[in-house]
N, CA, C, O and the ligand as a Tripos MOL2 file, in Angstrom:
@<TRIPOS>MOLECULE
protein
  289   287    73     0     0
PROTEIN
NO_CHARGES

@<TRIPOS>ATOM
      1 N           0.8390   -1.1910    0.0000 N.3       1 MET1
      2 CA          0.0000    0.0000    0.0000 C.3       1 MET1
      3 C           0.8760    1.2430    0.0000 C.2       1 MET1
      4 O           1.7990    1.3790    0.8030 O.2       1 MET1
      5 N           0.5650    2.1340   -0.9120 N.am      2 THR2
      6 CA          1.3300    3.3780   -0.9700 C.3       2 THR2
      7 C           0.5340    4.5000   -0.3270 C.2       2 THR2
      8 O          -0.6940    4.5610   -0.3870 O.2       2 THR2
      9 N           1.2750    5.3450    0.2630 N.am      3 ARG3
     10 CA          0.6060    6.4900    0.9120 C.3       3 ARG3
     11 C           0.8630    7.7430    0.0860 C.2       3 ARG3
     12 O           1.9680    7.9580   -0.4130 O.2       3 ARG3
     13 N          -0.1260    8.5270   -0.0450 N.am      4 GLY4
     14 CA          0.0160    9.7790   -0.7880 C.3       4 GLY4
     15 C           0.7250   10.8070    0.0690 C.2       4 GLY4
     16 O           1.2080   10.5040    1.1600 O.2       4 GLY4
     17 N           0.7800   12.0070   -0.4320 N.am      5 PRO5
     18 CA          1.3990   13.0700    0.3570 C.3       5 PRO5
     19 C           0.6300   13.2910    1.6550 C.2       5 PRO5
     20 O          -0.5930   13.1580    1.6990 O.2       5 PRO5
     21 N           1.3550   13.6250    2.6900 N.am      6 ALA6
     22 CA          0.7270   13.8260    4.0000 C.3       6 ALA6
     23 C          -0.2880   14.9670    3.9090 C.2       6 ALA6
     24 O           0.0050   16.0650    3.4370 O.2       6 ALA6
     25 N          -1.4580   14.6600    4.3700 N.am      7 ARG7
     26 CA         -2.4990   15.6970    4.3570 C.3       7 ARG7
     27 C          -2.6700   16.2660    5.7620 C.2       7 ARG7
     28 O          -2.5810   15.5550    6.7630 O.2       7 ARG7
     29 N          -2.9100   17.5320    5.7960 N.am      8 LYS8
     30 CA         -3.1180   18.1790    7.0870 C.3       8 LYS8
     31 C          -4.5340   17.8660    7.5680 C.2       8 LYS8
     32 O          -5.5080   18.0480    6.8370 O.2       8 LYS8
     33 N          -4.6260   17.4080    8.7690 N.am      9 VAL9
     34 CA         -5.9370   17.1140    9.3400 C.3       9 VAL9
     35 C          -6.5320   18.4060    9.8970 C.2       9 VAL9
     36 O          -5.9470   19.0490   10.7690 O.2       9 VAL9
     37 N          -7.6940   18.7700    9.3830 N.am     10 VAL10
     38 CA         -8.3760   19.9820    9.8560 C.3      10 VAL10
     39 C          -9.6680   19.5560   10.5260 C.2      10 VAL10
     40 O         -10.5320   18.9300    9.9120 O.2      10 VAL10
     41 N          -9.7780   19.8980   11.7570 N.am     11 SER11
     42 CA        -10.9950   19.5650   12.4880 C.3      11 SER11
     43 C         -12.1560   20.4270   12.0120 C.2      11 SER11
     44 O         -12.0290   21.6450   11.8820 O.2      11 SER11
     45 N         -13.2600   19.7980   11.7600 N.am     12 ILE12
     46 CA        -14.4490   20.5430   11.3290 C.3      12 ILE12
     47 C         -14.9170   21.4580   12.4540 C.2      12 ILE12
     48 O         -15.3730   22.5740   12.2070 O.2      12 ILE12
     49 N         -14.8010   20.9830   13.6780 N.am     13 VAL13
     50 CA        -15.2470   21.7980   14.8220 C.3      13 VAL13
     51 C         -14.3930   23.0610   14.9310 C.2      13 VAL13
     52 O         -14.9150   24.1570   15.1310 O.2      13 VAL13
     53 N         -13.0630   22.8940   14.7970 N.am     14 ASP14
     54 CA        -12.1710   24.0510   14.8810 C.3      14 ASP14
     55 C         -12.4600   25.0410   13.7600 C.2      14 ASP14
     56 O         -12.4740   26.2520   13.9790 O.2      14 ASP14
     57 N         -12.6900   24.5140   12.5510 N.am     15 ALA15
     58 CA        -12.9600   25.3850   11.4160 C.3      15 ALA15
     59 C         -14.2620   26.1690   11.6400 C.2      15 ALA15
     60 O         -14.3390   27.3580   11.3310 O.2      15 ALA15
     61 N         -15.2640   25.5010   12.1730 N.am     16 ARG16
     62 CA        -16.5410   26.1860   12.4340 C.3      16 ARG16
     63 C         -16.3730   27.2360   13.5250 C.2      16 ARG16
     64 O         -16.9070   28.3400   13.4160 O.2      16 ARG16
     65 N         -15.6300   26.8910   14.5780 N.am     17 ALA17
     66 CA        -15.4180   27.8420   15.6750 C.3      17 ALA17
     67 C         -14.6860   29.0760   15.1730 C.2      17 ALA17
     68 O         -15.0050   30.1970   15.5700 O.2      17 ALA17
     69 N         -13.6950   28.8690   14.2920 N.am     18 ALA18
     70 CA        -12.9500   29.9960   13.7430 C.3      18 ALA18
     71 C         -13.8580   30.8620   12.8730 C.2      18 ALA18
     72 O         -13.7700   32.0890   12.9080 O.2      18 ALA18
     73 N         -14.7300   30.2240   12.0940 N.am     19 ALA19
     74 CA        -15.6430   30.9690   11.2270 C.3      19 ALA19
     75 C         -16.6290   31.7860   12.0610 C.2      19 ALA19
     76 O         -16.9350   32.9300   11.7260 O.2      19 ALA19
     77 N         -17.1230   31.1910   13.1480 N.am     20 ILE20
     78 CA        -18.0710   31.9020   14.0080 C.3      20 ILE20
     79 C         -17.3770   33.0720   14.6940 C.2      20 ILE20
     80 O         -17.9550   34.1510   14.8200 O.2      20 ILE20
     81 N         -16.1290   32.8610   15.1440 N.am     21 ALA21
     82 CA        -15.3950   33.9210   15.8410 C.3      21 ALA21
     83 C         -15.0740   35.0730   14.8940 C.2      21 ALA21
     84 O         -15.0220   36.2280   15.3180 O.2      21 ALA21
     85 N         -14.8560   34.7650   13.6090 N.am     22 ALA22
     86 CA        -14.4690   35.7920   12.6520 C.3      22 ALA22
     87 C         -15.6770   36.5500   12.1090 C.2      22 ALA22
     88 O         -15.5340   37.6680   11.6130 O.2      22 ALA22
     89 N         -16.8630   35.9530   12.1980 N.am     23 ALA23
     90 CA        -18.0520   36.5850   11.6330 C.3      23 ALA23
     91 C         -18.4270   37.8250   12.4390 C.2      23 ALA23
     92 O         -18.3360   37.8200   13.6670 O.2      23 ALA23
     93 N         -18.8480   38.8850   11.7520 N.am     24 PRO24
     94 CA        -19.2790   40.0800   12.4870 C.3      24 PRO24
     95 C         -20.5520   39.7950   13.2640 C.2      24 PRO24
     96 O         -21.4690   39.1440   12.7630 O.2      24 PRO24
     97 N         -20.5950   40.2880   14.4820 N.am     25 ARG25
     98 CA        -21.7680   40.0550   15.3170 C.3      25 ARG25
     99 C         -22.6970   41.2610   15.2140 C.2      25 ARG25
    100 O         -22.2330   42.3970   15.1150 O.2      25 ARG25
    101 N         -24.0000   41.0200   15.2370 N.am     26 PRO26
    102 CA        -24.9220   42.1380   15.2080 C.3      26 PRO26
    103 C         -24.8760   42.9010   16.5260 C.2      26 PRO26
    104 O         -24.6670   42.3210   17.5910 O.2      26 PRO26
    105 N         -25.0700   44.1940   16.4340 N.am     27 ALA27
    106 CA        -25.0930   45.0030   17.6450 C.3      27 ALA27
    107 C         -26.3130   44.6230   18.4720 C.2      27 ALA27
    108 O         -27.4080   44.4510   17.9380 O.2      27 ALA27
    109 N         -26.1160   44.4940   19.7670 N.am     28 MET28
    110 CA        -27.2070   44.0970   20.6490 C.3      28 MET28
    111 C         -27.6530   45.3070   21.4610 C.2      28 MET28
    112 O         -26.8290   45.9380   22.1230 O.2      28 MET28
    113 N         -28.9310   45.6380   21.4250 N.am     29 PRO29
    114 CA        -29.3830   46.7740   22.2100 C.3      29 PRO29
    115 C         -29.3130   46.4690   23.6980 C.2      29 PRO29
    116 O         -29.6960   45.3840   24.1360 O.2      29 PRO29
    117 N         -28.8250   47.4260   24.4670 N.am     30 VAL30
    118 CA        -28.7360   47.2700   25.9150 C.3      30 VAL30
    119 C         -29.2540   48.5420   26.5680 C.2      30 VAL30
    120 O         -29.3110   49.6040   25.9480 O.2      30 VAL30
    121 N         -29.6270   48.4090   27.8270 N.am     31 TYR31
    122 CA        -30.0130   49.5640   28.6230 C.3      31 TYR31
    123 C         -28.7720   50.0370   29.3800 C.2      31 TYR31
    124 O         -28.1750   49.2700   30.1360 O.2      31 TYR31
    125 N         -28.3870   51.2840   29.1800 N.am     32 VAL32
    126 CA        -27.2160   51.8370   29.8640 C.3      32 VAL32
    127 C         -27.6990   52.7630   30.9680 C.2      32 VAL32
    128 O         -28.2690   53.8160   30.6830 O.2      32 VAL32
    129 N         -27.4790   52.3880   32.2320 N.am     33 PRO33
    130 CA        -27.9180   53.2340   33.3440 C.3      33 PRO33
    131 C         -27.2500   54.6040   33.2900 C.2      33 PRO33
    132 O         -26.0630   54.7120   32.9810 O.2      33 PRO33
    133 N         -28.0180   55.6440   33.5900 N.am     34 GLY34
    134 CA        -27.4680   56.9910   33.6110 C.3      34 GLY34
    135 C         -27.4980   57.6760   32.2710 C.2      34 GLY34
    136 O         -27.0040   58.7950   32.1350 O.2      34 GLY34
    137 N         -28.0670   57.0290   31.2810 N.am     35 ARG35
    138 CA        -28.1490   57.6160   29.9480 C.3      35 ARG35
    139 C         -29.5910   57.6090   29.4850 C.2      35 ARG35
    140 O         -30.4340   56.9010   30.0370 O.2      35 ARG35
    141 N         -29.8660   58.4200   28.4460 N.am     36 VAL36
    142 CA        -31.1900   58.3570   27.8330 C.3      36 VAL36
    143 C         -31.2280   57.1140   26.9560 C.2      36 VAL36
    144 O         -30.4420   56.9740   26.0190 O.2      36 VAL36
    145 N         -32.1500   56.2190   27.2720 N.am     37 ASN37
    146 CA        -32.2930   54.9900   26.4960 C.3      37 ASN37
    147 C         -33.6250   55.0070   25.7800 C.2      37 ASN37
    148 O         -34.6370   55.4270   26.3410 O.2      37 ASN37
    149 N         -33.6240   54.5540   24.5540 N.am     38 ARG38
    150 CA        -34.8620   54.4760   23.7890 C.3      38 ARG38
    151 C         -35.1850   53.0160   23.5080 C.2      38 ARG38
    152 O         -34.3060   52.2070   23.2110 O.2      38 ARG38
    153 N         -36.4700   52.7040   23.6110 N.am     39 CYS39
    154 CA        -36.9230   51.3480   23.3140 C.3      39 CYS39
    155 C         -36.7350   51.0730   21.8210 C.2      39 CYS39
    156 O         -37.0390   51.9180   20.9790 O.2      39 CYS39
    157 N         -36.2310   49.8840   21.5100 N.am     40 VAL40
    158 CA        -35.9940   49.5540   20.1080 C.3      40 VAL40
    159 C         -37.2970   49.2460   19.3810 C.2      40 VAL40
    160 O         -37.3330   49.2510   18.1510 O.2      40 VAL40
    161 N         -38.3700   48.9790   20.1280 N.am     41 GLU41
    162 CA        -39.6490   48.6360   19.5100 C.3      41 GLU41
    163 C         -40.5100   49.8780   19.2900 C.2      41 GLU41
    164 O         -40.9980   50.1240   18.1860 O.2      41 GLU41
    165 N         -40.6900   50.6620   20.3680 N.am     42 CYS42
    166 CA        -41.6580   51.7610   20.3060 C.3      42 CYS42
    167 C         -41.0260   53.1360   20.5300 C.2      42 CYS42
    168 O         -41.7230   54.1480   20.4620 O.2      42 CYS42
    169 N         -39.7270   53.1900   20.7940 N.am     43 HIS43
    170 CA        -38.9700   54.4400   20.9230 C.3      43 HIS43
    171 C         -39.3800   55.2780   22.1190 C.2      43 HIS43
    172 O         -39.0820   56.4710   22.1600 O.2      43 HIS43
    173 N         -40.0600   54.6820   23.0960 N.am     44 HIS44
    174 CA        -40.3370   55.4170   24.3170 C.3      44 HIS44
    175 C         -39.0880   55.4130   25.2020 C.2      44 HIS44
    176 O         -38.1880   54.5920   25.0220 O.2      44 HIS44
    177 N         -39.0470   56.3380   26.1560 N.am     45 GLU45
    178 CA        -37.8390   56.4840   26.9690 C.3      45 GLU45
    179 C         -38.0270   56.0460   28.4090 C.2      45 GLU45
    180 O         -37.0810   56.1120   29.1940 O.2      45 GLU45
    181 N         -39.2270   55.5980   28.7840 N.am     46 ALA46
    182 CA        -39.4830   55.2020   30.1710 C.3      46 ALA46
    183 C         -39.2490   53.7060   30.3290 C.2      46 ALA46
    184 O         -39.7830   52.9000   29.5670 O.2      46 ALA46
    185 N         -38.4460   53.3440   31.3260 N.am     47 PHE47
    186 CA        -38.1180   51.9370   31.5710 C.3      47 PHE47
    187 C         -38.3200   51.5980   33.0370 C.2      47 PHE47
    188 O         -38.0950   52.4230   33.9220 O.2      47 PHE47
    189 N         -38.7480   50.3690   33.2730 N.am     48 TRP48
    190 CA        -38.6880   49.7830   34.6080 C.3      48 TRP48
    191 C         -37.3360   49.1070   34.6910 C.2      48 TRP48
    192 O         -37.0780   48.1340   33.9810 O.2      48 TRP48
    193 N         -36.4760   49.6120   35.5480 N.am     49 VAL49
    194 CA        -35.1000   49.1240   35.5720 C.3      49 VAL49
    195 C         -34.8970   48.1660   36.7350 C.2      49 VAL49
    196 O         -35.1490   48.5110   37.8890 O.2      49 VAL49
    197 N         -34.4480   46.9840   36.4260 N.am     50 GLY50
    198 CA        -34.0900   45.9990   37.4370 C.3      50 GLY50
    199 C         -32.5880   45.8280   37.4850 C.2      50 GLY50
    200 O         -31.8460   46.6240   36.9100 O.2      50 GLY50
    201 N         -32.1390   44.7930   38.1680 N.am     51 ARG51
    202 CA        -30.6950   44.5550   38.2630 C.3      51 ARG51
    203 C         -30.1520   43.9520   36.9830 C.2      51 ARG51
    204 O         -29.0320   44.2500   36.5680 O.2      51 ARG51
    205 N         -30.9710   43.0830   36.3480 N.am     52 ILE52
    206 CA        -30.4920   42.3460   35.1900 C.3      52 ILE52
    207 C         -31.0940   42.8770   33.8950 C.2      52 ILE52
    208 O         -30.4120   42.9850   32.8760 O.2      52 ILE52
    209 N         -32.3770   43.2050   33.9510 N.am     53 THR53
    210 CA        -33.0450   43.6910   32.7440 C.3      53 THR53
    211 C         -33.7780   44.9930   33.0340 C.2      53 THR53
    212 O         -34.1070   45.3020   34.1790 O.2      53 THR53
    213 N         -34.0230   45.7400   31.9800 N.am     54 ALA54
    214 CA        -34.8630   46.9290   32.0420 C.3      54 ALA54
    215 C         -35.9920   46.7000   31.0480 C.2      54 ALA54
    216 O         -35.7590   46.2770   29.9160 O.2      54 ALA54
    217 N         -37.2140   46.9810   31.4800 N.am     55 GLU55
    218 CA        -38.3740   46.6980   30.6550 C.3      55 GLU55
    219 C         -39.0170   48.0060   30.2220 C.2      55 GLU55
    220 O         -39.2230   48.9050   31.0370 O.2      55 GLU55
    221 N         -39.3290   48.1090   28.9530 N.am     56 CYS56
    222 CA        -39.9620   49.3140   28.4370 C.3      56 CYS56
    223 C         -41.2920   49.5320   29.1600 C.2      56 CYS56
    224 O         -42.0930   48.6070   29.3000 O.2      56 CYS56
    225 N         -41.5170   50.7660   29.6170 N.am     57 GLY57
    226 CA        -42.7540   51.0750   30.3200 C.3      57 GLY57
    227 C         -43.9460   51.1350   29.4090 C.2      57 GLY57
    228 O         -45.0810   51.0860   29.8830 O.2      57 GLY57
    229 N         -43.7300   51.2380   28.1220 N.am     58 SER58
    230 CA        -44.8330   51.3530   27.1840 C.3      58 SER58
    231 C         -45.2200   50.0150   26.5590 C.2      58 SER58
    232 O         -46.3910   49.6350   26.5780 O.2      58 SER58
    233 N         -44.2410   49.3020   26.0050 N.am     59 CYS59
    234 CA        -44.5710   48.0610   25.2950 C.3      59 CYS59
    235 C         -44.0720   46.8140   26.0180 C.2      59 CYS59
    236 O         -44.4340   45.6990   25.6420 O.2      59 CYS59
    237 N         -43.2390   46.9850   27.0570 N.am     60 GLY60
    238 CA        -42.7890   45.8190   27.8170 C.3      60 GLY60
    239 C         -41.5860   45.1060   27.2460 C.2      60 GLY60
    240 O         -41.2070   44.0450   27.7420 O.2      60 GLY60
    241 N         -40.9710   45.6670   26.2080 N.am     61 ARG61
    242 CA        -39.8030   45.0240   25.5960 C.3      61 ARG61
    243 C         -38.6510   45.0360   26.5990 C.2      61 ARG61
    244 O         -38.2540   46.1080   27.0580 O.2      61 ARG61
    245 N         -38.1010   43.8590   26.9540 N.am     62 PRO62
    246 CA        -36.9900   43.8270   27.8950 C.3      62 PRO62
    247 C         -35.6520   44.0670   27.1970 C.2      62 PRO62
    248 O         -35.4320   43.6230   26.0710 O.2      62 PRO62
    249 N         -34.7720   44.7760   27.8900 N.am     63 LEU63
    250 CA        -33.4030   44.9650   27.4150 C.3      63 LEU63
    251 C         -32.4640   44.5570   28.5450 C.2      63 LEU63
    252 O         -32.7550   44.8140   29.7130 O.2      63 LEU63
    253 N         -31.3530   43.9310   28.2120 N.am     64 PRO64
    254 CA        -30.3840   43.6210   29.2660 C.3      64 PRO64
    255 C         -29.7310   44.9060   29.7620 C.2      64 PRO64
    256 O         -29.4270   45.8020   28.9740 O.2      64 PRO64
    257 N         -29.5190   44.9890   31.0740 N.am     65 VAL65
    258 CA        -28.8420   46.1530   31.6470 C.3      65 VAL65
    259 C         -27.3440   45.9720   31.4560 C.2      65 VAL65
    260 O         -26.7830   44.9270   31.7860 O.2      65 VAL65
    261 N         -26.7060   47.0010   30.9190 N.am     66 ASP66
    262 CA        -25.2600   46.9570   30.7130 C.3      66 ASP66
    263 C         -24.5700   47.0780   32.0620 C.2      66 ASP66
    264 O         -24.4760   48.1710   32.6210 O.2      66 ASP66
    265 N         -24.0870   45.9500   32.5880 N.am     67 GLN67
    266 CA        -23.4920   45.9370   33.9240 C.3      67 GLN67
    267 C         -22.1420   46.6470   33.9470 C.2      67 GLN67
    268 O         -21.7630   47.2160   34.9700 O.2      67 GLN67
    269 N         -21.4240   46.6220   32.8470 N.am     68 LEU68
    270 CA        -20.0740   47.1820   32.8420 C.3      68 LEU68
    271 C         -20.0910   48.6920   32.9160 C.2      68 LEU68
    272 O         -19.1680   49.3000   33.4570 O.2      68 LEU68
    273 N         -21.1390   49.3090   32.3730 N.am     69 ARG69
    274 CA        -21.1820   50.7770   32.3690 C.3      69 ARG69
    275 C         -22.0640   51.3190   33.4670 C.2      69 ARG69
    276 O         -22.4260   52.4950   33.4520 O.2      69 ARG69
    277 N         -22.4250   50.4520   34.4450 N.am     70 ARG70
    278 CA        -23.2590   50.9070   35.5480 C.3      70 ARG70
    279 C         -22.4610   51.8850   36.4280 C.2      70 ARG70
    280 O         -21.3300   51.6000   36.8220 O.2      70 ARG70
    281 N         -23.0520   53.0040   36.7170 N.am     71 HIS71
    282 CA        -22.3710   53.9970   37.5510 C.3      71 HIS71
    283 C         -22.6840   53.7270   39.0090 C.2      71 HIS71
    284 O         -23.8100   53.3420   39.3250 O.2      71 HIS71
    285 N         -21.7310   53.9150   39.9110 N.am     72 PRO72
    286 CA        -21.9670   53.6390   41.3320 C.3      72 PRO72
    287 C         -22.9480   54.6330   41.9500 C.2      72 PRO72
    288 O         -23.2540   54.5400   43.1390 O.2      72 PRO72
    289 ZN        -41.2280   49.9130   24.0460 Zn       73 ZN73
@<TRIPOS>BOND
     1     1     2 1
     2     2     3 1
     3     3     4 2
     4     3     5 am
     5     5     6 1
     6     6     7 1
     7     7     8 2
     8     7     9 am
     9     9    10 1
    10    10    11 1
    11    11    12 2
    12    11    13 am
    13    13    14 1
    14    14    15 1
    15    15    16 2
    16    15    17 am
    17    17    18 1
    18    18    19 1
    19    19    20 2
    20    19    21 am
    21    21    22 1
    22    22    23 1
    23    23    24 2
    24    23    25 am
    25    25    26 1
    26    26    27 1
    27    27    28 2
    28    27    29 am
    29    29    30 1
    30    30    31 1
    31    31    32 2
    32    31    33 am
    33    33    34 1
    34    34    35 1
    35    35    36 2
    36    35    37 am
    37    37    38 1
    38    38    39 1
    39    39    40 2
    40    39    41 am
    41    41    42 1
    42    42    43 1
    43    43    44 2
    44    43    45 am
    45    45    46 1
    46    46    47 1
    47    47    48 2
    48    47    49 am
    49    49    50 1
    50    50    51 1
    51    51    52 2
    52    51    53 am
    53    53    54 1
    54    54    55 1
    55    55    56 2
    56    55    57 am
    57    57    58 1
    58    58    59 1
    59    59    60 2
    60    59    61 am
    61    61    62 1
    62    62    63 1
    63    63    64 2
    64    63    65 am
    65    65    66 1
    66    66    67 1
    67    67    68 2
    68    67    69 am
    69    69    70 1
    70    70    71 1
    71    71    72 2
    72    71    73 am
    73    73    74 1
    74    74    75 1
    75    75    76 2
    76    75    77 am
    77    77    78 1
    78    78    79 1
    79    79    80 2
    80    79    81 am
    81    81    82 1
    82    82    83 1
    83    83    84 2
    84    83    85 am
    85    85    86 1
    86    86    87 1
    87    87    88 2
    88    87    89 am
    89    89    90 1
    90    90    91 1
    91    91    92 2
    92    91    93 am
    93    93    94 1
    94    94    95 1
    95    95    96 2
    96    95    97 am
    97    97    98 1
    98    98    99 1
    99    99   100 2
   100    99   101 am
   101   101   102 1
   102   102   103 1
   103   103   104 2
   104   103   105 am
   105   105   106 1
   106   106   107 1
   107   107   108 2
   108   107   109 am
   109   109   110 1
   110   110   111 1
   111   111   112 2
   112   111   113 am
   113   113   114 1
   114   114   115 1
   115   115   116 2
   116   115   117 am
   117   117   118 1
   118   118   119 1
   119   119   120 2
   120   119   121 am
   121   121   122 1
   122   122   123 1
   123   123   124 2
   124   123   125 am
   125   125   126 1
   126   126   127 1
   127   127   128 2
   128   127   129 am
   129   129   130 1
   130   130   131 1
   131   131   132 2
   132   131   133 am
   133   133   134 1
   134   134   135 1
   135   135   136 2
   136   135   137 am
   137   137   138 1
   138   138   139 1
   139   139   140 2
   140   139   141 am
   141   141   142 1
   142   142   143 1
   143   143   144 2
   144   143   145 am
   145   145   146 1
   146   146   147 1
   147   147   148 2
   148   147   149 am
   149   149   150 1
   150   150   151 1
   151   151   152 2
   152   151   153 am
   153   153   154 1
   154   154   155 1
   155   155   156 2
   156   155   157 am
   157   157   158 1
   158   158   159 1
   159   159   160 2
   160   159   161 am
   161   161   162 1
   162   162   163 1
   163   163   164 2
   164   163   165 am
   165   165   166 1
   166   166   167 1
   167   167   168 2
   168   167   169 am
   169   169   170 1
   170   170   171 1
   171   171   172 2
   172   171   173 am
   173   173   174 1
   174   174   175 1
   175   175   176 2
   176   175   177 am
   177   177   178 1
   178   178   179 1
   179   179   180 2
   180   179   181 am
   181   181   182 1
   182   182   183 1
   183   183   184 2
   184   183   185 am
   185   185   186 1
   186   186   187 1
   187   187   188 2
   188   187   189 am
   189   189   190 1
   190   190   191 1
   191   191   192 2
   192   191   193 am
   193   193   194 1
   194   194   195 1
   195   195   196 2
   196   195   197 am
   197   197   198 1
   198   198   199 1
   199   199   200 2
   200   199   201 am
   201   201   202 1
   202   202   203 1
   203   203   204 2
   204   203   205 am
   205   205   206 1
   206   206   207 1
   207   207   208 2
   208   207   209 am
   209   209   210 1
   210   210   211 1
   211   211   212 2
   212   211   213 am
   213   213   214 1
   214   214   215 1
   215   215   216 2
   216   215   217 am
   217   217   218 1
   218   218   219 1
   219   219   220 2
   220   219   221 am
   221   221   222 1
   222   222   223 1
   223   223   224 2
   224   223   225 am
   225   225   226 1
   226   226   227 1
   227   227   228 2
   228   227   229 am
   229   229   230 1
   230   230   231 1
   231   231   232 2
   232   231   233 am
   233   233   234 1
   234   234   235 1
   235   235   236 2
   236   235   237 am
   237   237   238 1
   238   238   239 1
   239   239   240 2
   240   239   241 am
   241   241   242 1
   242   242   243 1
   243   243   244 2
   244   243   245 am
   245   245   246 1
   246   246   247 1
   247   247   248 2
   248   247   249 am
   249   249   250 1
   250   250   251 1
   251   251   252 2
   252   251   253 am
   253   253   254 1
   254   254   255 1
   255   255   256 2
   256   255   257 am
   257   257   258 1
   258   258   259 1
   259   259   260 2
   260   259   261 am
   261   261   262 1
   262   262   263 1
   263   263   264 2
   264   263   265 am
   265   265   266 1
   266   266   267 1
   267   267   268 2
   268   267   269 am
   269   269   270 1
   270   270   271 1
   271   271   272 2
   272   271   273 am
   273   273   274 1
   274   274   275 1
   275   275   276 2
   276   275   277 am
   277   277   278 1
   278   278   279 1
   279   279   280 2
   280   279   281 am
   281   281   282 1
   282   282   283 1
   283   283   284 2
   284   283   285 am
   285   285   286 1
   286   286   287 1
   287   287   288 2
@<TRIPOS>SUBSTRUCTURE
     1 MET1         2 RESIDUE 1 A MET
     2 THR2         6 RESIDUE 1 A THR
     3 ARG3        10 RESIDUE 1 A ARG
     4 GLY4        14 RESIDUE 1 A GLY
     5 PRO5        18 RESIDUE 1 A PRO
     6 ALA6        22 RESIDUE 1 A ALA
     7 ARG7        26 RESIDUE 1 A ARG
     8 LYS8        30 RESIDUE 1 A LYS
     9 VAL9        34 RESIDUE 1 A VAL
    10 VAL10       38 RESIDUE 1 A VAL
    11 SER11       42 RESIDUE 1 A SER
    12 ILE12       46 RESIDUE 1 A ILE
    13 VAL13       50 RESIDUE 1 A VAL
    14 ASP14       54 RESIDUE 1 A ASP
    15 ALA15       58 RESIDUE 1 A ALA
    16 ARG16       62 RESIDUE 1 A ARG
    17 ALA17       66 RESIDUE 1 A ALA
    18 ALA18       70 RESIDUE 1 A ALA
    19 ALA19       74 RESIDUE 1 A ALA
    20 ILE20       78 RESIDUE 1 A ILE
    21 ALA21       82 RESIDUE 1 A ALA
    22 ALA22       86 RESIDUE 1 A ALA
    23 ALA23       90 RESIDUE 1 A ALA
    24 PRO24       94 RESIDUE 1 A PRO
    25 ARG25       98 RESIDUE 1 A ARG
    26 PRO26      102 RESIDUE 1 A PRO
    27 ALA27      106 RESIDUE 1 A ALA
    28 MET28      110 RESIDUE 1 A MET
    29 PRO29      114 RESIDUE 1 A PRO
    30 VAL30      118 RESIDUE 1 A VAL
    31 TYR31      122 RESIDUE 1 A TYR
    32 VAL32      126 RESIDUE 1 A VAL
    33 PRO33      130 RESIDUE 1 A PRO
    34 GLY34      134 RESIDUE 1 A GLY
    35 ARG35      138 RESIDUE 1 A ARG
    36 VAL36      142 RESIDUE 1 A VAL
    37 ASN37      146 RESIDUE 1 A ASN
    38 ARG38      150 RESIDUE 1 A ARG
    39 CYS39      154 RESIDUE 1 A CYS
    40 VAL40      158 RESIDUE 1 A VAL
    41 GLU41      162 RESIDUE 1 A GLU
    42 CYS42      166 RESIDUE 1 A CYS
    43 HIS43      170 RESIDUE 1 A HIS
    44 HIS44      174 RESIDUE 1 A HIS
    45 GLU45      178 RESIDUE 1 A GLU
    46 ALA46      182 RESIDUE 1 A ALA
    47 PHE47      186 RESIDUE 1 A PHE
    48 TRP48      190 RESIDUE 1 A TRP
    49 VAL49      194 RESIDUE 1 A VAL
    50 GLY50      198 RESIDUE 1 A GLY
    51 ARG51      202 RESIDUE 1 A ARG
    52 ILE52      206 RESIDUE 1 A ILE
    53 THR53      210 RESIDUE 1 A THR
    54 ALA54      214 RESIDUE 1 A ALA
    55 GLU55      218 RESIDUE 1 A GLU
    56 CYS56      222 RESIDUE 1 A CYS
    57 GLY57      226 RESIDUE 1 A GLY
    58 SER58      230 RESIDUE 1 A SER
    59 CYS59      234 RESIDUE 1 A CYS
    60 GLY60      238 RESIDUE 1 A GLY
    61 ARG61      242 RESIDUE 1 A ARG
    62 PRO62      246 RESIDUE 1 A PRO
    63 LEU63      250 RESIDUE 1 A LEU
    64 PRO64      254 RESIDUE 1 A PRO
    65 VAL65      258 RESIDUE 1 A VAL
    66 ASP66      262 RESIDUE 1 A ASP
    67 GLN67      266 RESIDUE 1 A GLN
    68 LEU68      270 RESIDUE 1 A LEU
    69 ARG69      274 RESIDUE 1 A ARG
    70 ARG70      278 RESIDUE 1 A ARG
    71 HIS71      282 RESIDUE 1 A HIS
    72 PRO72      286 RESIDUE 1 A PRO
    73 ZN73       289 GROUP 0 **** ****
């Protein structure tokens, strides 16, 4: 049995992970405490703000609260 030229083994999982990491991610709307925030659905500015999420006071659309930019 003859062997051909050595082929590089490429893992499909690694290739997919690299493709996902390289793909541009869509911007995710977040609620930033201390700033004017607008609802992405109805453009109202009133929110019920919790620790983890902020909910639009008009339509109820939840947004994650940006923990990193939270002011003390
Ligand atoms: Zn809304």
